[in-house]
C-alpha positions in Angstrom: 0.0 0.0 0.0 1.1 3.6 -0.7 2.3 5.5 2.3 -0.1 8.4 3.2 1.5 11.6 2.2 1.3 13.2 5.7 3.1 10.1 7.1 5.8 10.4 4.4 6.4 14.1 5.4 6.5 13.1 9.1 9.0 10.4 8.4 11.2 12.6 6.2 11.2 15.5 8.6 11.8 13.3 11.6 14.8 11.6 10.0 16.2 15.0 8.8 15.9 16.3 12.4 17.3 13.2 14.0 20.2 13.1 11.6 20.8 16.9 12.3 20.4 17.8 8.7 17.8 20.3 9.8 18.9 22.1 13.0 16.9 23.5 15.9 15.3 26.9 15.2 15.0 26.2 11.4 11.7 27.5 9.9 9.5 24.9 8.3 7.5 26.8 5.6 4.3 25.0 4.8 4.3 26.1 1.1 7.8 25.0 0.5 7.3 21.6 2.1 4.1 21.1 0.3 5.8 21.9 -3.0 8.6 19.3 -2.3 6.1 16.6 -1.5 3.5 17.6 -4.0 0.7 18.1 -1.4 -1.5 20.8 -0.1 -0.7 23.0 2.9 -3.5 21.2 4.8 -1.5 17.9 4.5 1.7 19.6 5.6 -0.1 21.1 8.7 -1.3 17.6 9.7 2.3 16.4 9.5 3.7 19.3 11.5 1.0 18.8 14.1 2.2 15.2 14.6 5.8 16.3 14.9 4.7 19.0 17.4 3.1 16.3 19.6 6.4 14.4 19.5 8.3 17.5 20.7 10.3 18.0 17.5 8.4 21.0 16.1 7.2 24.2 17.8 4.6 26.7 16.5 5.6 30.4 17.2 3.7 33.6 16.6 4.9 35.4 13.5 7.4 32.6 12.7 5.1 29.6 12.0 6.5 26.1 12.5 10.1 25.7 13.4 12.3 22.8 14.6 12.0 22.8 18.4 14.6 24.6 20.5 14.4 23.0 24.0 16.0 24.7 26.9 18.9 23.2 28.7 16.7 22.3 31.7 14.2 20.7 29.3 17.0 18.7 27.7 18.3 17.5 31.1 14.8 16.5 32.2 14.3 14.6 29.0 17.6 12.7 29.4 16.7 11.8 33.0 13.3 10.4 31.9 15.0 8.4 29.1 17.5 7.0 31.5 14.8 5.8 33.9 12.9 4.3 31.0 16.0 2.6 29.5 16.8 1.0 32.8 13.2 -0.3 33.0 13.5 -1.8 29.5 16.8 -3.7 30.1 15.6 -5.0 33.5 12.6 -6.5 31.7 14.7 -8.0 28.9 17.3 -9.6 31.1 17.3 -13.3 30.3 14.1 -13.0 28.3 15.2 -12.4 24.7 14.8 -15.1 22.0 17.8 -16.2 19.8 16.3 -14.4 16.8 16.0 -11.2 18.8 19.6 -11.4 19.9 20.6 -12.0 16.3 18.6 -8.9 15.2 20.4 -6.8 17.7 23.8 -8.1 16.7 23.0 -7.4 13.0 21.9 -3.9 13.9 25.1 -3.2 15.8 27.1 -4.6 12.8 25.3 -2.0 10.7 26.2 0.7 13.2 29.8 -0.3 13.0 29.8 0.0 9.2 28.3 3.5 9.3 30.6 4.7 12.0 33.1 7.3 10.7 31.6 6.9 7.2 28.1 8.3 7.5 27.7 10.3 10.8 24.1 11.3 10.2 23.0 7.7 9.5 25.1 6.5 12.5 23.2 8.9 14.8 19.9 7.6 13.6 21.0 3.9 13.9 22.1 4.6 17.5 18.7 5.7 18.5 17.0 2.9 16.6 19.0 0.4 18.7 17.3 1.6 21.8 13.9 1.6 20.2 14.5 -2.0 19.2 15.1 -2.9 22.8 11.8 -1.3 23.8 10.0 -3.1 21.0 11.3 -6.5 22.3 9.6 -5.9 25.7 6.3 -6.3 23.8 5.0 -3.2 25.4 3.4 -0.6 23.0 3.5 2.0 25.8 7.3 1.6 26.4 8.0 1.5 22.7 6.0 4.7 22.0 7.7 6.6 24.8 11.1 5.3 23.9 10.7 6.3 20.2 9.7 9.8 21.2 12.4 10.3 23.8 15.1 8.9 21.5 14.0 11.4 18.8 13.9 14.3 21.3 17.4 13.4 22.6 18.8 13.5 19.1 17.3 17.0 18.7 18.8 18.1 22.0 22.2 16.7 21.1 22.1 18.8 17.9 21.8 21.8 20.3 24.1 20.9 23.2 26.5 18.1 22.3 30.2 18.7 21.8 31.3 18.7 18.1 32.0 15.2 16.7 30.5 13.4 19.7 28.0 10.7 18.6 25.0 9.8 20.8 26.1 6.2 21.5 29.2 4.1 21.1 29.1 0.9 19.1 31.3 -0.8 21.6 28.9 0.0 24.4 26.0 -1.4 22.4 27.9 -4.6 21.8 28.5 -4.8 25.6 24.8 -4.4 26.2 24.0 -7.2 23.8 26.5 -9.5 25.5 25.0 -8.7 28.9 21.5 -9.4 27.5 22.7 -12.8 26.5 24.0 -13.5 30.1 20.8 -12.2 31.6 22.2 -10.5 34.7 19.7 -7.8 35.5 21.9 -5.9 37.9 24.8 -5.7 35.4 22.5 -4.7 32.6 20.9 -1.8 34.5 24.3 -0.6 35.6 25.7 -0.8 32.1 22.8 1.1 30.6 23.1 3.8 33.4 26.8 4.2 32.5 26.1 4.2 28.8 23.5 7.0 28.8 25.3 8.8 31.6 28.2 9.3 29.2 25.8 10.7 26.6 24.6 13.3 29.2 28.1 14.2 30.2 29.0 15.0 26.6 26.3 17.7 26.5 27.2 21.4 26.6 25.2 24.3 28.1 26.1 26.7 25.3 24.8 25.8 21.8 27.4 25.8 19.1 27.2 28.1 16.1 25.9 26.3 13.0 26.0 27.2 9.4 22.6 28.0 7.8 21.5 25.7 4.9 18.6 25.9 2.5 15.9 23.6 3.9 14.5 23.0 0.4 17.8 21.5 -0.7 17.9 19.4 2.4 14.4 18.1 2.1 14.9 17.2 -1.6 16.9 14.0 -0.6 14.6 13.1 2.2 11.4 13.5 0.1 12.8 11.0 -2.4 13.9 8.5 0.2 
């Protein structure tokens, strides 16, 4: 079945934001997005509303829709929430994963390793998807939904506050988590996840770096055709 156009716009914009191709504060003009995707402004508004509910887009007076610019305090609260959720996820998964699920995680980490140092934007997205996979394997739709949204928001916040050239997650740490999942030691898993995401938080800066402006139309052209 053909993907609904508003869903395609949500997916494209979300990926562009997660991969830091579109940076916080960037305007998202309805007419330009509609032209790129061949849809009406009404369809674009529906997509932007969905992204707003996920915390990735803000609507501001006289500026319209922009990529969200969360404050430092909001960023810290979001990471703290994610840390608590991630610890809950791995505690549930300890000793409970099937062999095919372990194989899927290992294959994903292999893909992360291939992307590392070659395609940084794709590497950032893969890092977040690893954590979403863990939530999916709990079988809980609630945990999966919140993990997906928190992972996306954290990528947005790292675009604002992370040190240059620091990726969200290390491939080596992901491999360690998979090995611990195999062993099924809940205490070790929770501690390893705490240390893993704690390192991400420590790489955050209070002062946003200066970023070069890019034409959003040119950026979206590749995502619209993806």
